[in-house]
C-alpha atoms as an extended CHARMM CRD file, in Angstrom:
* protein
*
       260  EXT
         1         1  MET       CA            -20.5530000000       28.9820000000       44.1660000000  PROA      1               0.0000000000
         2         2  LYS       CA            -21.1170000000       26.3020000000       41.4900000000  PROA      2               0.0000000000
         3         3  PRO       CA            -24.6690000000       25.6840000000       40.2700000000  PROA      3               0.0000000000
         4         4  LYS       CA            -26.4810000000       22.4230000000       41.1560000000  PROA      4               0.0000000000
         5         5  PHE       CA            -28.3240000000       20.6040000000       38.4530000000  PROA      5               0.0000000000
         6         6  LYS       CA            -30.2000000000       17.2980000000       38.0520000000  PROA      6               0.0000000000
         7         7  PHE       CA            -28.9610000000       15.0990000000       35.2050000000  PROA      7               0.0000000000
         8         8  VAL       CA            -30.1630000000       12.1140000000       33.2280000000  PROA      8               0.0000000000
         9         9  ILE       CA            -27.4070000000       10.3940000000       31.3640000000  PROA      9               0.0000000000
        10        10  ILE       CA            -28.5820000000        8.8050000000       28.1470000000  PROA      10              0.0000000000
        11        11  GLY       CA            -25.8770000000        6.3770000000       27.1560000000  PROA      11              0.0000000000
        12        12  SER       CA            -23.3730000000        4.2080000000       29.0410000000  PROA      12              0.0000000000
        13        13  GLY       CA            -20.3120000000        4.3840000000       26.7790000000  PROA      13              0.0000000000
        14        14  ASN       CA            -16.9870000000        6.0690000000       27.2120000000  PROA      14              0.0000000000
        15        15  ILE       CA            -18.1160000000        9.6970000000       27.2680000000  PROA      15              0.0000000000
        16        16  ALA       CA            -21.1140000000        8.8980000000       29.4580000000  PROA      16              0.0000000000
        17        17  TRP       CA            -18.7820000000        7.2620000000       32.0040000000  PROA      17              0.0000000000
        18        18  GLN       CA            -16.1820000000       10.0050000000       32.0750000000  PROA      18              0.0000000000
        19        19  MET       CA            -18.6310000000       12.9490000000       32.0310000000  PROA      19              0.0000000000
        20        20  SER       CA            -20.9250000000       11.4480000000       34.7000000000  PROA      20              0.0000000000
        21        21  LYS       CA            -17.9380000000       10.6680000000       36.9330000000  PROA      21              0.0000000000
        22        22  LYS       CA            -16.8140000000       14.2830000000       36.6410000000  PROA      22              0.0000000000
        23        23  LEU       CA            -20.2790000000       15.5570000000       37.4290000000  PROA      23              0.0000000000
        24        24  LYS       CA            -20.4200000000       13.3460000000       40.5420000000  PROA      24              0.0000000000
        25        25  LYS       CA            -17.1130000000       14.7970000000       41.6310000000  PROA      25              0.0000000000
        26        26  GLU       CA            -18.6610000000       18.2790000000       41.2050000000  PROA      26              0.0000000000
        27        27  LYS       CA            -21.5990000000       17.1830000000       43.4850000000  PROA      27              0.0000000000
        28        28  GLN       CA            -24.1660000000       17.1610000000       40.7240000000  PROA      28              0.0000000000
        29        29  LYS       CA            -27.1480000000       14.9520000000       41.0290000000  PROA      29              0.0000000000
        30        30  ILE       CA            -27.4470000000       12.0030000000       38.6360000000  PROA      30              0.0000000000
        31        31  LEU       CA            -31.0430000000       10.9360000000       38.6270000000  PROA      31              0.0000000000
        32        32  GLN       CA            -30.8920000000        8.1240000000       36.0970000000  PROA      32              0.0000000000
        33        33  ILE       CA            -28.8310000000        6.2100000000       33.5820000000  PROA      33              0.0000000000
        34        34  TYR       CA            -30.3520000000        4.9780000000       30.2920000000  PROA      34              0.0000000000
        35        35  SER       CA            -28.7760000000        2.3110000000       28.0580000000  PROA      35              0.0000000000
        36        36  ARG       CA            -30.1660000000       -0.0470000000       25.4070000000  PROA      36              0.0000000000
        37        37  LYS       CA            -28.5270000000       -2.8140000000       27.4180000000  PROA      37              0.0000000000
        38        38  ILE       CA            -29.9510000000       -2.9740000000       30.9210000000  PROA      38              0.0000000000
        39        39  ALA       CA            -26.7410000000       -4.5270000000       32.3410000000  PROA      39              0.0000000000
        40        40  SER       CA            -24.6980000000       -1.4800000000       31.0770000000  PROA      40              0.0000000000
        41        41  ALA       CA            -27.1600000000        0.9130000000       32.5260000000  PROA      41              0.0000000000
        42        42  LYS       CA            -27.1070000000       -0.8550000000       35.8160000000  PROA      42              0.0000000000
        43        43  LYS       CA            -23.2780000000       -0.9740000000       35.9190000000  PROA      43              0.0000000000
        44        44  LEU       CA            -22.9670000000        2.9030000000       35.5370000000  PROA      44              0.0000000000
        45        45  ALA       CA            -25.9530000000        3.4960000000       37.8180000000  PROA      45              0.0000000000
        46        46  THR       CA            -24.2350000000        1.5490000000       40.5420000000  PROA      46              0.0000000000
        47        47  VAL       CA            -21.4420000000        4.1110000000       40.4880000000  PROA      47              0.0000000000
        48        48  HSD       CA            -23.9210000000        6.9160000000       40.9980000000  PROA      48              0.0000000000
        49        49  LYS       CA            -26.4190000000        5.0210000000       43.2410000000  PROA      49              0.0000000000
        50        50  CYS       CA            -29.2440000000        6.1100000000       41.0260000000  PROA      50              0.0000000000
        51        51  GLU       CA            -32.0670000000        4.5080000000       39.0080000000  PROA      51              0.0000000000
        52        52  TYR       CA            -31.5450000000        3.0120000000       35.5740000000  PROA      52              0.0000000000
        53        53  THR       CA            -33.6190000000        1.9450000000       32.5790000000  PROA      53              0.0000000000
        54        54  SER       CA            -33.3630000000        0.4620000000       29.1070000000  PROA      54              0.0000000000
        55        55  SER       CA            -36.6340000000        1.9860000000       28.0150000000  PROA      55              0.0000000000
        56        56  LEU       CA            -36.7880000000        5.4710000000       26.3140000000  PROA      56              0.0000000000
        57        57  ARG       CA            -40.3710000000        5.6640000000       27.4820000000  PROA      57              0.0000000000
        58        58  LYS       CA            -39.3320000000        5.5960000000       31.0470000000  PROA      58              0.0000000000
        59        59  ILE       CA            -36.8810000000        8.4100000000       31.2620000000  PROA      59              0.0000000000
        60        60  ASN       CA            -37.0050000000       10.4300000000       34.4700000000  PROA      60              0.0000000000
        61        61  ARG       CA            -39.0360000000       13.6580000000       33.8750000000  PROA      61              0.0000000000
        62        62  ASP       CA            -37.4050000000       15.6890000000       36.7330000000  PROA      62              0.0000000000
        63        63  ALA       CA            -34.0280000000       16.4300000000       35.2240000000  PROA      63              0.0000000000
        64        64  ASP       CA            -32.6760000000       19.8530000000       34.3350000000  PROA      64              0.0000000000
        65        65  ILE       CA            -30.2290000000       18.4310000000       31.8670000000  PROA      65              0.0000000000
        66        66  TYR       CA            -30.5070000000       15.4630000000       29.5290000000  PROA      66              0.0000000000
        67        67  LEU       CA            -27.0820000000       14.4340000000       28.2920000000  PROA      67              0.0000000000
        68        68  ILE       CA            -27.3910000000       12.3750000000       25.1850000000  PROA      68              0.0000000000
        69        69  ALA       CA            -24.0530000000       10.4630000000       24.9660000000  PROA      69              0.0000000000
        70        70  VAL       CA            -24.9560000000        7.7060000000       22.4990000000  PROA      70              0.0000000000
        71        71  SER       CA            -23.2870000000        6.7220000000       19.2040000000  PROA      71              0.0000000000
        72        72  ASP       CA            -23.5740000000        9.2520000000       16.4500000000  PROA      72              0.0000000000
        73        73  ASP       CA            -25.9580000000        7.1860000000       14.3120000000  PROA      73              0.0000000000
        74        74  ALA       CA            -28.3570000000        6.7920000000       17.2910000000  PROA      74              0.0000000000
        75        75  ILE       CA            -28.5770000000       10.4890000000       18.3120000000  PROA      75              0.0000000000
        76        76  ALA       CA            -31.4310000000       11.4980000000       16.0280000000  PROA      76              0.0000000000
        77        77  GLU       CA            -33.5490000000        8.4340000000       16.8600000000  PROA      77              0.0000000000
        78        78  VAL       CA            -33.0350000000        8.8090000000       20.5520000000  PROA      78              0.0000000000
        79        79  ALA       CA            -33.7320000000       12.5530000000       20.4460000000  PROA      79              0.0000000000
        80        80  GLY       CA            -37.0360000000       11.8920000000       18.5880000000  PROA      80              0.0000000000
        81        81  LYS       CA            -38.1700000000        9.2070000000       20.9890000000  PROA      81              0.0000000000
        82        82  ILE       CA            -37.7180000000       11.3400000000       24.1300000000  PROA      82              0.0000000000
        83        83  SER       CA            -39.3620000000       14.4630000000       22.6700000000  PROA      83              0.0000000000
        84        84  TYR       CA            -42.1220000000       14.0360000000       25.2520000000  PROA      84              0.0000000000
        85        85  LEU       CA            -39.6150000000       15.4190000000       27.8520000000  PROA      85              0.0000000000
        86        86  ASN       CA            -39.3250000000       18.8520000000       26.0560000000  PROA      86              0.0000000000
        87        87  SER       CA            -39.8040000000       21.8220000000       28.3400000000  PROA      87              0.0000000000
        88        88  ASP       CA            -38.6900000000       25.4400000000       28.5710000000  PROA      88              0.0000000000
        89        89  LYS       CA            -37.1860000000       24.4730000000       31.9080000000  PROA      89              0.0000000000
        90        90  ASN       CA            -34.6830000000       21.8320000000       30.7430000000  PROA      90              0.0000000000
        91        91  ILE       CA            -31.9910000000       21.4770000000       28.1690000000  PROA      91              0.0000000000
        92        92  PHE       CA            -30.9470000000       18.5820000000       25.8930000000  PROA      92              0.0000000000
        93        93  ILE       CA            -27.2600000000       18.1920000000       25.0180000000  PROA      93              0.0000000000
        94        94  HSD       CA            -25.5300000000       15.7700000000       22.7370000000  PROA      94              0.0000000000
        95        95  THR       CA            -21.7810000000       15.0680000000       22.7020000000  PROA      95              0.0000000000
        96        96  SER       CA            -20.9300000000       14.4660000000       19.0710000000  PROA      96              0.0000000000
        97        97  GLY       CA            -18.4810000000       16.4730000000       16.9640000000  PROA      97              0.0000000000
        98        98  SER       CA            -19.8770000000       15.2810000000       13.6150000000  PROA      98              0.0000000000
        99        99  ILE       CA            -23.5990000000       15.4570000000       14.2760000000  PROA      99              0.0000000000
       100       100  SER       CA            -25.2510000000       18.8390000000       13.7980000000  PROA      100             0.0000000000
       101       101  LEU       CA            -27.0140000000       20.7160000000       16.5950000000  PROA      101             0.0000000000
       102       102  LYS       CA            -30.0220000000       20.8050000000       14.2270000000  PROA      102             0.0000000000
       103       103  VAL       CA            -31.0310000000       17.2610000000       15.1080000000  PROA      103             0.0000000000
       104       104  LEU       CA            -31.9560000000       18.6170000000       18.5360000000  PROA      104             0.0000000000
       105       105  GLU       CA            -33.0930000000       22.1860000000       17.6610000000  PROA      105             0.0000000000
       106       106  GLY       CA            -36.0760000000       20.8810000000       15.6690000000  PROA      106             0.0000000000
       107       107  ILE       CA            -37.4270000000       19.0310000000       18.7350000000  PROA      107             0.0000000000
       108       108  TYR       CA            -36.3900000000       20.9190000000       21.8570000000  PROA      108             0.0000000000
       109       109  GLU       CA            -36.7690000000       24.5140000000       23.0460000000  PROA      109             0.0000000000
       110       110  ASN       CA            -33.3060000000       24.3840000000       24.5990000000  PROA      110             0.0000000000
       111       111  ALA       CA            -30.4520000000       22.4140000000       22.9610000000  PROA      111             0.0000000000
       112       112  ALA       CA            -26.7100000000       22.4220000000       22.7200000000  PROA      112             0.0000000000
       113       113  VAL       CA            -23.6890000000       20.3470000000       21.8100000000  PROA      113             0.0000000000
       114       114  ILE       CA            -20.8720000000       19.8420000000       24.2490000000  PROA      114             0.0000000000
       115       115  TRP       CA            -18.1870000000       17.8790000000       22.4310000000  PROA      115             0.0000000000
       116       116  PRO       CA            -14.7290000000       16.8300000000       23.7060000000  PROA      116             0.0000000000
       117       117  PRO       CA            -12.3220000000       16.7940000000       20.7140000000  PROA      117             0.0000000000
       118       118  GLN       CA            -10.2950000000       13.9960000000       22.3660000000  PROA      118             0.0000000000
       119       119  SER       CA            -10.3970000000       10.2060000000       22.3510000000  PROA      119             0.0000000000
       120       120  ILE       CA            -12.2200000000        9.2300000000       25.6000000000  PROA      120             0.0000000000
       121       121  ASN       CA            -11.9350000000        5.7770000000       27.1880000000  PROA      121             0.0000000000
       122       122  LYS       CA            -13.7840000000        4.7760000000       30.3100000000  PROA      122             0.0000000000
       123       123  GLU       CA            -11.0720000000        2.4330000000       31.3020000000  PROA      123             0.0000000000
       124       124  ILE       CA             -8.3890000000        5.1120000000       31.3900000000  PROA      124             0.0000000000
       125       125  LYS       CA             -8.2240000000        7.5690000000       34.2600000000  PROA      125             0.0000000000
       126       126  ILE       CA             -8.1690000000       11.1240000000       33.0720000000  PROA      126             0.0000000000
       127       127  ASP       CA             -8.2990000000       14.5850000000       34.5370000000  PROA      127             0.0000000000
       128       128  PHE       CA            -11.4840000000       15.6970000000       32.7160000000  PROA      128             0.0000000000
       129       129  SER       CA            -10.9470000000       19.2660000000       33.8340000000  PROA      129             0.0000000000
       130       130  LYS       CA             -8.0600000000       19.4310000000       31.2890000000  PROA      130             0.0000000000
       131       131  VAL       CA            -10.1490000000       18.0150000000       28.4160000000  PROA      131             0.0000000000
       132       132  PRO       CA            -11.1160000000       20.7260000000       25.9260000000  PROA      132             0.0000000000
       133       133  LEU       CA            -14.8420000000       21.0740000000       25.4780000000  PROA      133             0.0000000000
       134       134  CYS       CA            -16.4100000000       22.6850000000       22.4160000000  PROA      134             0.0000000000
       135       135  ILE       CA            -19.8930000000       24.2230000000       22.7670000000  PROA      135             0.0000000000
       136       136  THR       CA            -22.2940000000       24.8470000000       19.9400000000  PROA      136             0.0000000000
       137       137  ALA       CA            -25.6300000000       26.3860000000       20.9050000000  PROA      137             0.0000000000
       138       138  GLU       CA            -28.1150000000       29.0540000000       19.9630000000  PROA      138             0.0000000000
       139       139  LYS       CA            -27.9390000000       32.2650000000       21.9200000000  PROA      139             0.0000000000
       140       140  LYS       CA            -30.8870000000       31.4080000000       24.1890000000  PROA      140             0.0000000000
       141       141  SER       CA            -29.1730000000       28.1060000000       25.3380000000  PROA      141             0.0000000000
       142       142  LEU       CA            -25.5720000000       29.2410000000       25.3330000000  PROA      142             0.0000000000
       143       143  THR       CA            -25.4110000000       30.6050000000       28.8570000000  PROA      143             0.0000000000
       144       144  LEU       CA            -26.7300000000       27.3810000000       30.4190000000  PROA      144             0.0000000000
       145       145  ALA       CA            -24.5400000000       25.2570000000       28.1830000000  PROA      145             0.0000000000
       146       146  LYS       CA            -21.4600000000       27.1890000000       29.3260000000  PROA      146             0.0000000000
       147       147  LYS       CA            -22.3950000000       26.6520000000       32.9920000000  PROA      147             0.0000000000
       148       148  ILE       CA            -22.6480000000       22.9130000000       32.4090000000  PROA      148             0.0000000000
       149       149  ALA       CA            -19.4160000000       22.7520000000       30.4010000000  PROA      149             0.0000000000
       150       150  LYS       CA            -17.5260000000       24.6620000000       33.1850000000  PROA      150             0.0000000000
       151       151  LEU       CA            -18.5720000000       21.9190000000       35.6580000000  PROA      151             0.0000000000
       152       152  LEU       CA            -16.6970000000       19.4710000000       33.4810000000  PROA      152             0.0000000000
       153       153  SER       CA            -13.6440000000       21.3230000000       32.1850000000  PROA      153             0.0000000000
       154       154  ASN       CA            -11.5500000000       24.4820000000       32.5060000000  PROA      154             0.0000000000
       155       155  LYS       CA            -10.9580000000       24.5530000000       28.7070000000  PROA      155             0.0000000000
       156       156  ILE       CA            -14.1060000000       25.8870000000       26.9990000000  PROA      156             0.0000000000
       157       157  TYR       CA            -14.3700000000       26.8590000000       23.3570000000  PROA      157             0.0000000000
       158       158  ILE       CA            -17.5050000000       28.3540000000       21.6770000000  PROA      158             0.0000000000
       159       159  LEU       CA            -17.8160000000       27.2220000000       18.0410000000  PROA      159             0.0000000000
       160       160  GLU       CA            -20.2260000000       27.8580000000       15.2700000000  PROA      160             0.0000000000
       161       161  GLU       CA            -21.7070000000       24.7140000000       13.6190000000  PROA      161             0.0000000000
       162       162  ASN       CA            -19.3850000000       24.9330000000       10.5890000000  PROA      162             0.0000000000
       163       163  GLN       CA            -16.3390000000       25.4080000000       12.9040000000  PROA      163             0.0000000000
       164       164  LYS       CA            -17.3250000000       22.3330000000       14.8590000000  PROA      164             0.0000000000
       165       165  GLN       CA            -17.6140000000       20.2610000000       11.6900000000  PROA      165             0.0000000000
       166       166  GLN       CA            -14.2400000000       21.4820000000       10.3930000000  PROA      166             0.0000000000
       167       167  LEU       CA            -12.5480000000       20.8190000000       13.7740000000  PROA      167             0.0000000000
       168       168  HSD       CA            -13.9540000000       17.2650000000       13.7670000000  PROA      168             0.0000000000
       169       169  LEU       CA            -12.4510000000       16.7820000000       10.2840000000  PROA      169             0.0000000000
       170       170  ALA       CA             -9.1600000000       18.1710000000       11.5130000000  PROA      170             0.0000000000
       171       171  ALA       CA             -9.3020000000       15.7550000000       14.5130000000  PROA      171             0.0000000000
       172       172  VAL       CA             -9.8060000000       12.7830000000       12.1180000000  PROA      172             0.0000000000
       173       173  PHE       CA             -6.5230000000       13.6530000000       10.4050000000  PROA      173             0.0000000000
       174       174  ALA       CA             -4.6880000000       14.4770000000       13.5900000000  PROA      174             0.0000000000
       175       175  ASN       CA             -5.8800000000       11.5690000000       15.6560000000  PROA      175             0.0000000000
       176       176  ASN       CA             -7.4800000000        8.7330000000       13.6900000000  PROA      176             0.0000000000
       177       177  PHE       CA             -5.2650000000        8.8410000000       10.6350000000  PROA      177             0.0000000000
       178       178  SER       CA             -2.0300000000        9.3570000000       12.5360000000  PROA      178             0.0000000000
       179       179  ASN       CA             -3.0180000000        6.4540000000       14.7940000000  PROA      179             0.0000000000
       180       180  HSD       CA             -3.5970000000        4.2790000000       11.6400000000  PROA      180             0.0000000000
       181       181  MET       CA             -0.1550000000        5.2630000000       10.3090000000  PROA      181             0.0000000000
       182       182  ALA       CA              1.2600000000        3.9820000000       13.6080000000  PROA      182             0.0000000000
       183       183  ALA       CA             -0.6730000000        0.7360000000       13.1690000000  PROA      183             0.0000000000
       184       184  VAL       CA              0.9320000000        0.4580000000        9.6330000000  PROA      184             0.0000000000
       185       185  ALA       CA              4.3470000000        0.9210000000       11.2000000000  PROA      185             0.0000000000
       186       186  GLU       CA              3.5520000000       -1.7400000000       13.7870000000  PROA      186             0.0000000000
       187       187  LYS       CA              2.4860000000       -4.2120000000       11.0680000000  PROA      187             0.0000000000
       188       188  ILE       CA              5.7840000000       -3.5960000000        9.1600000000  PROA      188             0.0000000000
       189       189  CYS       CA              7.6670000000       -4.2320000000       12.2950000000  PROA      189             0.0000000000
       190       190  LEU       CA              5.8180000000       -7.4770000000       13.0860000000  PROA      190             0.0000000000
       191       191  GLU       CA              6.2920000000       -8.7490000000        9.5630000000  PROA      191             0.0000000000
       192       192  ASN       CA             10.0520000000       -8.2060000000        9.8300000000  PROA      192             0.0000000000
       193       193  ASP       CA             10.5280000000       -9.6210000000       13.3710000000  PROA      193             0.0000000000
       194       194  LEU       CA             11.1120000000       -6.1490000000       14.7950000000  PROA      194             0.0000000000
       195       195  ASP       CA             10.0040000000       -4.8530000000       18.1780000000  PROA      195             0.0000000000
       196       196  PHE       CA              7.5060000000       -2.0090000000       17.7170000000  PROA      196             0.0000000000
       197       197  LYS       CA              8.6500000000       -0.5750000000       21.0450000000  PROA      197             0.0000000000
       198       198  ILE       CA             11.8190000000        0.6420000000       19.3170000000  PROA      198             0.0000000000
       199       199  LEU       CA              9.5490000000        3.2880000000       17.6590000000  PROA      199             0.0000000000
       200       200  HSD       CA              7.9290000000        4.4370000000       20.9500000000  PROA      200             0.0000000000
       201       201  PRO       CA             10.4530000000        7.2070000000       21.6030000000  PROA      201             0.0000000000
       202       202  ILE       CA             10.1050000000        8.6800000000       18.0950000000  PROA      202             0.0000000000
       203       203  LEU       CA              6.2920000000        8.5640000000       18.3620000000  PROA      203             0.0000000000
       204       204  LYS       CA              6.4190000000       10.3810000000       21.6680000000  PROA      204             0.0000000000
       205       205  GLU       CA              8.9790000000       12.8880000000       20.3750000000  PROA      205             0.0000000000
       206       206  THR       CA              6.9500000000       13.4840000000       17.2280000000  PROA      206             0.0000000000
       207       207  PHE       CA              3.7850000000       14.6110000000       18.9890000000  PROA      207             0.0000000000
       208       208  GLU       CA              5.6740000000       16.6060000000       21.6980000000  PROA      208             0.0000000000
       209       209  LYS       CA              7.4600000000       18.4930000000       18.8970000000  PROA      209             0.0000000000
       210       210  ILE       CA              4.2260000000       19.1240000000       17.0490000000  PROA      210             0.0000000000
       211       211  VAL       CA              2.7280000000       20.6810000000       20.2210000000  PROA      211             0.0000000000
       212       212  LYS       CA              5.8530000000       22.6180000000       20.9490000000  PROA      212             0.0000000000
       213       213  VAL       CA              6.8000000000       24.1070000000       17.5710000000  PROA      213             0.0000000000
       214       214  GLY       CA              3.8680000000       23.2320000000       15.2350000000  PROA      214             0.0000000000
       215       215  PRO       CA              3.5050000000       20.4760000000       12.6770000000  PROA      215             0.0000000000
       216       216  ARG       CA              5.0110000000       22.4410000000        9.7370000000  PROA      216             0.0000000000
       217       217  GLU       CA              8.2540000000       23.0680000000       11.6610000000  PROA      217             0.0000000000
       218       218  ALA       CA              8.2750000000       19.5550000000       13.0600000000  PROA      218             0.0000000000
       219       219  GLN       CA              8.1350000000       17.8470000000        9.6760000000  PROA      219             0.0000000000
       220       220  THR       CA             11.1210000000       15.6900000000        8.7960000000  PROA      220             0.0000000000
       221       221  GLY       CA             11.7600000000       12.6910000000        6.5610000000  PROA      221             0.0000000000
       222       222  PRO       CA             12.7720000000       11.9010000000        3.0040000000  PROA      222             0.0000000000
       223       223  ALA       CA              9.8200000000       13.7310000000        1.3820000000  PROA      223             0.0000000000
       224       224  SER       CA             10.4570000000       16.9610000000        3.2910000000  PROA      224             0.0000000000
       225       225  ARG       CA             14.1430000000       16.9670000000        2.1680000000  PROA      225             0.0000000000
       226       226  SER       CA             13.2600000000       15.7810000000       -1.3780000000  PROA      226             0.0000000000
       227       227  ASP       CA             15.3160000000       12.6130000000       -0.9580000000  PROA      227             0.0000000000
       228       228  GLN       CA             14.1460000000       10.9210000000       -4.1230000000  PROA      228             0.0000000000
       229       229  LEU       CA             16.5950000000        8.0560000000       -3.8010000000  PROA      229             0.0000000000
       230       230  THR       CA             15.1770000000        7.0230000000       -0.4210000000  PROA      230             0.0000000000
       231       231  MET       CA             11.5450000000        7.5090000000       -1.4610000000  PROA      231             0.0000000000
       232       232  SER       CA             12.0470000000        5.3440000000       -4.6210000000  PROA      232             0.0000000000
       233       233  LYS       CA             13.7140000000        2.6190000000       -2.5250000000  PROA      233             0.0000000000
       234       234  GLN       CA             10.9090000000        2.5640000000        0.0320000000  PROA      234             0.0000000000
       235       235  GLU       CA              8.1540000000        2.5790000000       -2.5530000000  PROA      235             0.0000000000
       236       236  ALA       CA              9.8870000000       -0.4350000000       -4.1060000000  PROA      236             0.0000000000
       237       237  MET       CA              9.8100000000       -2.1320000000       -0.6850000000  PROA      237             0.0000000000
       238       238  LEU       CA              5.9920000000       -1.7310000000       -0.6950000000  PROA      238             0.0000000000
       239       239  LYS       CA              5.4940000000       -3.2370000000       -4.1390000000  PROA      239             0.0000000000
       240       240  LYS       CA              3.4900000000       -6.1990000000       -2.6770000000  PROA      240             0.0000000000
       241       241  ASP       CA              1.0020000000       -3.8380000000       -1.0590000000  PROA      241             0.0000000000
       242       242  VAL       CA             -0.3750000000       -1.6530000000       -3.8470000000  PROA      242             0.0000000000
       243       243  SER       CA             -2.6440000000        0.4720000000       -1.6940000000  PROA      243             0.0000000000
       244       244  LEU       CA              0.0840000000        1.2070000000        0.8760000000  PROA      244             0.0000000000
       245       245  LYS       CA              2.4790000000        2.0410000000       -1.9010000000  PROA      245             0.0000000000
       246       246  LYS       CA             -0.1030000000        4.4990000000       -3.3170000000  PROA      246             0.0000000000
       247       247  ILE       CA             -0.5890000000        6.0170000000        0.1360000000  PROA      247             0.0000000000
       248       248  TYR       CA              3.1890000000        6.4440000000        0.5800000000  PROA      248             0.0000000000
       249       249  GLY       CA              3.3870000000        8.2020000000       -2.7870000000  PROA      249             0.0000000000
       250       250  LEU       CA              0.3700000000       10.4910000000       -2.1900000000  PROA      250             0.0000000000
       251       251  ILE       CA              1.4900000000       11.5480000000        1.3370000000  PROA      251             0.0000000000
       252       252  SER       CA              5.0540000000       12.1440000000        0.1640000000  PROA      252             0.0000000000
       253       253  LYS       CA              3.7910000000       14.3080000000       -2.6760000000  PROA      253             0.0000000000
       254       254  HSD       CA              1.4620000000       16.1990000000       -0.3800000000  PROA      254             0.0000000000
       255       255  ILE       CA              4.3010000000       16.8420000000        2.0620000000  PROA      255             0.0000000000
       256       256  GLN       CA              6.4930000000       18.2870000000       -0.6770000000  PROA      256             0.0000000000
       257       257  GLU       CA              3.7080000000       20.4430000000       -2.0590000000  PROA      257             0.0000000000
       258       258  ASN       CA              3.0480000000       21.9120000000        1.3620000000  PROA      258             0.0000000000
       259       259  GLN       CA              6.6770000000       22.4240000000        2.3070000000  PROA      259             0.0000000000
       260       260  ALA       CA              7.2020000000       24.8640000000       -0.4960000000  PROA      260             0.0000000000
């Protein structure tokens, strides 16, 4: 039998929406939604038929779990302003991969991080049970954090603080940087009257292959086969964009150094 908890959701962005919807599906009680913008708080509260507020001084005191799903640069400030809620009977959880657990540990008796290393968008329907969740917590809070995470997902990973930070860095390379490279490709297409959709199959194939055989085995292209003629030609094509030409050269060199 799944445990029943009372939640306050602090935040109304992408993660707040998706996590709270999954909690609702699991028959958990959402007591209140907080957002700096009252309209945003009301919008999410309407989904859960619960109270809402835009004041950190008016957070419901009856929750078991306070889920802090705000922007990274707001976590420490929010945590400090709701320190009056601290009790040995509740737990405070933030959802950031880059922000340390320490911002909560110095304030609360029970604290944890539950972070999804995945891009989350409230407008896109997802099966949250398949989203990996990484937990970082001290031993005294770990059991409860695991119970909460298991309400959300079937894929739970326990990480030390340093591991969480390193995984977040890895995710920046795997997700954010690769997406930017796709944006560069789209720009090249647009500038040359090409339909970016032509590259959709290769984009899909690339990531499917990475998952199937691993990125090292999946690597192809002129740099991986030391095709200096093609690389020189393509660098010349980028002569009007000095920064992009430099990126091309640096990445090509890094591929070659790591293919050895």
